[in-house]
C-alpha positions as CSV (number, residue, x, y, z in Angstrom):
1,S,78.4,104.8,13.8
2,A,77.7,101.1,13.8
3,N,76.6,98.4,16.2
4,Y,79.2,96.1,17.6
5,E,79.4,93.1,19.9
6,V,82.5,91.9,21.7
7,V,82.8,88.6,23.5
8,Y,85.8,88.3,25.8
9,I,86.9,85.5,28.1
10,I,88.5,86.3,31.5
11,D,90.8,83.8,33.3
12,P,88.7,82.9,36.4
13,A,91.8,81.8,38.2
14,Q,92.4,85.5,39.0
15,G,89.6,85.4,41.5
16,E,86.1,86.9,41.6
17,E,87.2,90.4,42.6
18,A,89.7,90.7,39.7
19,V,87.1,89.3,37.3
20,A,84.5,91.8,38.4
21,A,87.0,94.7,38.2
22,T,87.9,93.7,34.6
23,V,84.2,93.6,33.6
24,A,83.7,97.0,35.2
25,K,86.8,98.4,33.5
26,F,85.7,97.5,30.0
27,Q,82.2,98.7,30.7
28,A,83.5,102.1,31.8
29,L,85.8,102.3,28.8
30,A,82.9,101.5,26.5
31,E,80.6,104.1,28.2
32,Q,83.3,106.8,27.6
33,H,83.6,106.1,23.9
34,A,80.3,104.5,22.8
35,S,76.5,104.6,23.4
36,N,73.9,101.9,24.0
37,V,76.4,99.9,26.1
38,V,74.9,96.6,27.3
39,V,76.9,94.1,29.3
40,D,75.7,90.5,29.6
41,E,77.8,88.3,31.9
42,W,77.5,84.7,30.8
43,G,79.7,83.7,33.7
44,K,82.0,80.7,34.1
45,R,81.8,78.2,31.2
46,R,83.8,75.3,30.0
47,L,85.9,76.2,27.1
48,A,85.3,74.4,23.8
49,Y,89.1,73.7,23.8
50,A,91.8,74.4,26.3
51,I,93.6,77.8,26.1
52,N,97.0,77.6,27.7
53,Y,96.0,74.4,29.4
54,K,93.0,76.1,31.1
55,T,89.6,74.5,30.6
56,E,87.3,77.2,32.1
57,G,86.7,80.8,31.3
58,Y,84.5,83.6,32.4
59,Y,82.5,84.8,29.4
60,V,81.3,88.4,28.9
61,L,79.3,89.7,26.0
62,M,79.2,93.5,25.6
63,S,77.3,95.3,22.8
64,F,77.6,99.0,21.9
65,T,77.2,101.6,19.2
66,S,80.3,103.6,18.2
67,A,82.5,104.9,15.4
68,P,84.9,102.3,14.0
69,E,87.9,103.8,15.9
70,F,86.7,102.6,19.3
71,P,86.4,98.8,18.4
72,R,90.0,99.0,17.1
73,E,91.2,100.6,20.3
74,L,89.2,98.1,22.4
75,D,90.7,95.2,20.5
76,R,94.2,96.6,21.2
77,I,93.5,97.0,24.9
78,L,91.9,93.6,25.3
79,G,95.0,92.1,23.7
80,I,97.3,93.6,26.2
81,T,95.2,93.2,29.3
82,E,96.4,90.5,31.7
83,G,93.8,87.8,32.4
84,I,92.0,88.2,29.0
85,M,92.2,84.7,27.4
86,R,90.4,85.5,24.2
87,S,88.3,88.2,22.6
88,M,86.4,88.8,19.4
89,I,84.7,91.9,18.2
90,V,82.0,91.7,15.4
91,C,80.1,94.4,13.6
92,K,76.4,93.6,13.7
93,D,75.6,95.8,10.7
94,E,77.6,93.8,8.1
């Protein structure tokens, strides 16, 4: 297994409850498939550049240790989840 880090940006226009539910959903998903899951909510930040005309995003950093299958699946799920503006997964061991 390897150490991974994912940063994802949630559209804050969904409202605080929806944002919190999304963070909880991905944390629970990681805890089912990975170990050493740590979630660090950076909160609302100005985007470096607008994404779909939006200038703010809610940033979340999550790190975990897992086999390489889980990050691939996580990437797929982030890509189809409504309200996720951007996401990036990196392997810390490379």
